[in-house]
C-alpha positions as CSV (number, residue, x, y, z in Angstrom):
1,X,4.8,-18.8,9.9
2,X,4.6,-14.3,10.3
3,X,7.3,-12.1,8.7
4,X,6.7,-9.1,10.0
5,X,5.8,-9.3,14.3
6,X,5.6,-5.9,16.1
7,X,3.5,-6.1,19.5
8,X,2.8,-2.5,21.2
9,X,5.6,-0.9,19.9
10,X,5.6,3.1,21.4
11,X,7.9,5.6,20.5
12,X,7.4,9.2,21.8
13,X,9.3,12.3,20.9
14,X,8.8,14.8,23.7
15,X,5.0,15.1,23.7
16,X,4.2,13.4,21.1
17,X,2.8,9.6,21.0
18,X,4.0,9.2,17.3
19,X,3.9,4.7,17.7
20,X,1.3,4.3,20.6
21,X,1.0,0.7,20.8
22,X,1.2,-0.2,17.4
23,X,0.7,-4.1,16.2
24,X,1.3,-6.4,13.0
25,X,1.4,-9.5,12.1
26,X,2.5,-10.3,8.8
27,X,2.4,-13.7,7.0
28,X,6.1,-14.8,4.6
29,X,5.7,-13.8,1.5
30,X,2.9,-11.3,0.8
31,X,2.1,-8.0,-0.4
32,X,0.9,-6.3,2.9
33,X,-0.4,-2.7,2.6
34,X,0.1,0.2,5.3
35,X,-2.1,2.5,5.6
36,X,-2.1,5.9,7.3
37,X,-3.4,9.8,7.3
38,X,0.1,12.4,6.8
39,X,2.1,11.7,11.1
40,X,-0.4,8.2,10.7
41,X,2.5,6.8,12.3
42,X,3.3,4.1,9.2
43,X,7.0,5.1,8.6
44,X,7.8,5.8,12.4
45,X,6.5,2.2,12.4
46,X,8.8,1.4,9.1
47,X,11.9,3.0,10.5
48,X,11.8,0.8,14.0
49,X,11.1,-2.7,12.2
50,X,14.4,-1.9,9.7
51,X,16.3,-1.0,13.2
52,X,16.3,2.9,12.6
53,X,15.1,4.1,15.6
54,X,14.9,1.8,18.7
55,X,10.8,2.2,20.6
56,X,10.2,3.2,23.5
57,X,8.2,-0.2,24.8
58,X,7.4,-3.2,23.0
59,X,8.8,-6.0,21.1
60,X,8.4,-6.8,16.7
61,X,10.8,-9.3,15.4
62,X,12.1,-9.6,11.7
63,X,12.7,-13.2,9.8
64,X,12.5,-14.3,13.0
65,X,15.0,-12.0,14.4
66,X,14.5,-9.9,17.3
67,X,14.6,-6.1,16.4
68,X,16.2,-4.5,19.4
69,X,18.9,-7.7,20.2
70,X,19.4,-8.9,16.5
71,X,19.4,-5.9,15.1
72,X,22.9,-6.9,12.5
73,X,20.9,-10.1,11.3
74,X,17.7,-8.2,11.2
75,X,19.6,-5.6,8.7
76,X,20.7,-8.8,6.8
77,X,17.3,-10.1,6.3
78,X,15.9,-6.6,4.7
79,X,15.3,-4.0,1.8
80,X,14.6,-0.6,2.1
81,X,13.4,1.8,-0.6
82,X,12.9,5.3,0.6
83,X,10.2,7.9,-1.3
84,X,13.6,9.4,-2.6
85,X,16.1,7.8,-4.6
86,X,19.1,6.3,-3.2
87,X,20.7,5.9,-6.5
88,X,23.2,8.1,-8.1
89,X,22.4,9.8,-11.2
90,X,25.6,10.2,-12.7
91,X,26.7,6.6,-12.8
92,X,25.2,4.0,-15.0
93,X,22.3,2.0,-14.2
94,X,25.2,-1.1,-13.4
95,X,27.8,0.5,-11.6
96,X,24.7,2.0,-9.2
97,X,23.5,-1.4,-8.2
98,X,27.8,-2.4,-8.7
99,X,28.4,0.2,-6.0
100,X,25.7,-1.6,-3.5
101,X,26.9,-4.8,-3.9
102,X,30.1,-3.7,-2.7
103,X,28.1,-1.9,0.6
104,X,26.8,-4.4,1.4
105,X,29.9,-6.8,1.7
106,X,29.7,-8.6,-1.8
107,X,32.8,-9.4,-4.1
108,X,33.4,-7.1,-6.9
109,X,32.6,-10.6,-9.0
110,X,29.3,-11.3,-6.8
111,X,28.2,-7.8,-7.2
112,X,28.3,-7.6,-11.0
113,X,26.8,-10.8,-11.3
114,X,23.7,-10.1,-8.8
115,X,23.5,-6.7,-11.0
116,X,23.1,-8.6,-14.0
117,X,21.0,-10.7,-12.5
118,X,18.9,-7.7,-11.2
119,X,19.1,-5.7,-14.5
120,X,17.6,-8.6,-16.5
121,X,15.2,-10.0,-13.8
122,X,13.3,-6.2,-14.1
123,X,14.4,-4.6,-17.7
124,X,17.2,-2.8,-17.5
125,X,19.8,-4.5,-19.3
126,X,19.5,-2.7,-22.5
127,X,19.7,0.6,-20.3
128,X,22.1,-1.0,-17.8
129,X,25.1,1.0,-19.4
130,X,23.1,4.9,-20.0
131,X,23.9,7.3,-16.9
132,X,20.6,7.6,-15.1
133,X,19.9,10.4,-15.4
134,X,18.5,9.4,-18.9
135,X,16.7,6.9,-17.1
136,X,12.5,7.1,-17.2
137,X,10.7,8.2,-13.7
138,X,9.6,3.9,-13.5
139,X,13.0,3.1,-15.4
140,X,15.1,4.9,-12.0
141,X,12.5,3.6,-9.2
142,X,13.1,-0.4,-10.3
143,X,16.1,0.5,-10.0
144,X,16.2,2.5,-6.7
145,X,14.0,-1.0,-6.0
146,X,16.8,-3.1,-8.0
147,X,19.1,-1.7,-4.8
148,X,16.8,-3.0,-2.1
149,X,17.0,-6.7,-3.0
150,X,21.0,-6.6,-3.3
151,X,20.9,-9.4,-0.3
152,X,17.6,-11.3,-1.2
153,X,15.9,-10.4,1.4
154,X,13.3,-11.9,2.8
155,X,11.4,-8.3,3.8
156,X,11.2,-5.7,1.8
157,X,10.0,-2.2,3.0
158,X,8.1,0.0,0.6
159,X,7.5,3.4,2.0
160,X,5.2,5.4,-1.0
161,X,7.4,3.6,-4.0
162,X,5.1,5.2,-7.2
163,X,5.3,8.7,-5.1
164,X,5.3,11.3,-8.0
165,X,5.2,8.4,-10.8
166,X,2.8,8.7,-13.7
167,X,0.4,6.8,-14.6
168,X,2.6,4.2,-16.9
169,X,6.1,4.6,-14.6
170,X,3.0,3.5,-11.4
171,X,1.9,0.7,-13.3
172,X,5.8,-0.7,-14.6
173,X,6.6,-0.6,-10.4
174,X,3.7,-2.4,-9.2
175,X,4.7,-5.0,-12.0
176,X,7.8,-4.9,-10.4
177,X,6.4,-5.5,-6.5
178,X,4.1,-7.8,-7.4
179,X,7.1,-10.3,-9.6
180,X,9.5,-9.9,-5.4
181,X,6.6,-10.9,-4.0
182,X,6.0,-14.0,-5.9
183,X,9.6,-14.9,-5.2
184,X,8.6,-15.5,-1.8
185,X,9.8,-11.7,-0.3
186,X,7.9,-10.2,2.1
187,X,7.1,-7.0,0.5
188,X,5.5,-4.0,4.1
189,X,3.7,-1.5,1.3
190,X,3.3,2.3,3.2
191,X,0.7,4.0,0.8
192,X,-1.2,7.0,0.2
193,X,-3.0,6.0,-3.5
194,X,-6.1,3.6,-2.0
195,X,-6.0,2.1,-5.4
196,X,-2.2,0.8,-5.0
197,X,-3.4,-0.4,-1.3
198,X,-6.2,-2.3,-3.3
199,X,-4.1,-3.4,-6.4
200,X,-1.4,-5.0,-4.7
201,X,-2.0,-5.8,-0.8
202,X,-3.6,-9.5,0.2
203,X,-4.1,-7.4,3.4
204,X,-4.1,-4.2,4.7
205,X,-3.3,-2.5,8.3
206,X,-4.7,1.1,8.5
207,X,-3.7,3.4,11.6
208,X,-3.3,6.5,12.6
209,X,-2.3,8.5,15.7
210,X,0.3,5.2,15.7
211,X,-2.4,2.8,16.7
212,X,-3.9,0.2,14.5
213,X,-7.7,1.3,14.1
214,X,-8.0,-1.4,11.6
215,X,-7.1,-4.9,10.0
216,X,-8.0,-7.1,7.6
217,X,-8.0,-8.2,3.5
218,X,-9.3,-5.1,0.8
219,X,-12.5,-6.9,0.7
220,X,-13.5,-6.5,4.2
221,X,-12.2,-3.6,5.0
222,X,-14.2,-2.4,2.0
223,X,-17.4,-3.8,3.5
224,X,-17.4,-1.4,6.3
225,X,-18.2,1.1,4.6
226,X,-21.7,-0.8,3.6
227,X,-23.2,-3.2,0.5
228,X,-23.1,-2.0,-3.6
229,X,-24.5,0.9,-4.1
230,X,-27.1,2.0,-6.7
231,X,-27.2,5.0,-8.8
232,X,-30.4,5.8,-10.3
233,X,-31.1,9.0,-13.6
234,X,-35.5,9.4,-13.2
235,X,-36.5,11.6,-15.3
236,X,-39.4,13.2,-12.6
237,X,-41.3,11.9,-9.9
238,X,-37.6,12.5,-7.8
239,X,-39.4,12.3,-4.9
240,X,-41.6,10.2,-4.1
241,X,-38.8,7.8,-5.7
242,X,-36.5,8.5,-3.4
243,X,-39.1,7.9,-0.2
244,X,-40.5,4.6,-1.7
245,X,-36.2,3.5,-1.5
246,X,-35.3,4.6,1.9
247,X,-33.0,7.2,0.4
248,X,-32.2,10.8,-0.6
249,X,-32.7,12.5,-3.8
250,X,-30.2,14.7,-5.1
251,X,-32.4,17.2,-7.3
252,X,-29.6,19.1,-9.0
253,X,-28.6,15.4,-10.4
254,X,-31.5,14.0,-10.7
255,X,-30.3,10.4,-9.0
256,X,-31.0,8.6,-6.2
257,X,-28.2,6.5,-4.9
258,X,-29.4,3.7,-2.9
259,X,-28.5,1.1,-0.9
260,X,-28.4,-2.6,-1.7
261,X,-29.7,-4.9,0.8
262,X,-31.1,-7.7,-0.3
263,X,-31.0,-7.6,-4.2
264,X,-30.9,-5.7,-6.8
265,X,-33.5,-7.1,-8.0
266,X,-36.0,-6.1,-5.5
267,X,-34.5,-1.8,-6.4
268,X,-35.7,-2.5,-10.1
269,X,-39.0,-4.1,-9.3
270,X,-40.2,-1.5,-7.0
271,X,-39.3,1.4,-9.8
272,X,-41.3,-1.1,-12.0
273,X,-44.8,-1.1,-9.6
274,X,-44.3,2.6,-9.2
275,X,-43.9,3.2,-13.3
276,X,-41.2,5.0,-13.1
277,X,-38.9,5.8,-16.0
278,X,-35.6,5.1,-15.3
279,X,-33.0,7.2,-17.5
280,X,-30.1,5.8,-16.2
281,X,-28.7,2.5,-13.6
282,X,-24.9,2.1,-12.0
283,X,-23.7,-0.5,-10.2
284,X,-21.1,0.5,-7.8
285,X,-19.1,-1.3,-5.0
286,X,-17.6,0.5,-2.6
287,X,-14.2,1.9,-3.3
288,X,-10.9,1.5,-0.4
289,X,-11.3,5.4,-0.4
290,X,-14.7,5.4,1.0
291,X,-13.5,2.4,3.8
292,X,-10.2,5.0,3.7
293,X,-12.5,8.0,4.7
294,X,-14.9,7.1,6.7
295,X,-12.0,4.8,9.6
296,X,-10.2,7.8,10.1
297,X,-13.2,10.2,10.5
298,X,-15.0,7.6,13.3
299,X,-11.4,8.0,14.7
300,X,-11.3,11.5,14.6
301,X,-15.2,11.4,17.0
302,X,-13.4,9.4,19.2
C-alpha cells in the first residue's frame, strides 16, 4: 500500500513552472528521500501534499485521502516540520508540546500526557522543564520533530531537518528519524545533504525543474554512475600503465583511476604482467553525490 501518491502535479507561478508533471509513490512505513537542487520544486511538492497550496493539475492522496477534496482529513493524518524551528524558545520543552497539543484540539490532560510520552521518546525528559533557549541544536530539532508528531501522524514531512546542525546533532536527529519510521510512520525527507539521504532513505526521488528525473534505491542511483573505481598510485611508467589499463593518468598526483568492469584481480594481474610497482591501491565505490551531479548535469544538457 502506498501512503503517498502524486500523479501529474503541475503548479505555475506566472511564467515559472514550480511543478511540471511531478509523480511520487511512497509505500507505508518507510523513509523516502526527495532530492534536487535549489528551486527544483521539492518544497512546492511538500506544500501541495500537505494541502498548504493547491495545484493547477494532477491528483494526489495522503494516507488514503485526496489532498484537494479531503484536505481536513489529510491535515489530521500528517505532521510537518519545516526548515525553521517552530518551537518557542522562552517556553520549556514541555510547555511547547502541551501548547501544540492544545492547538491540535487535545484536552489539557491528553496534551500533557502526550507531551510526557514524546519527551521520553526523544530523550528530553531531563530537560523537559528548562527553557528551550538553553537546549543544544540537536535537542531543539528533536523537540521540533516531536511537535510534528503530537497526533501520531501516518505521514511526517521533514523539510531539510538538519540544516545548520553540527555532526553530533545531525546524528541525533538521524536516530530520531529512524525510530519514527520503525514505529510505522511514513517519512518524506527533503534534504540537500546527499549523505543524509544515503544514510536514511530506503528509496530516493530526484527532482529538477519540477519533474522527476530519477528514482530508486541509493544503491541503484549509484550504479547509474558506473561501477567501483580503483585509484592506483605508481612511482614511474605512469603514462604506459594508464594506456594499458585504458584510463587517464593524473600526472600531478601520479595516480590512475580505473573503473572496475570485470574484477579487481584482472587489474592487479595486468599491473603484475607489466612489472609495475604499486605504491598504493584504493577501491572506492561511487557516491550518491556523484550520482546526483551526473543526473543533474544530464538534465541541464537536455
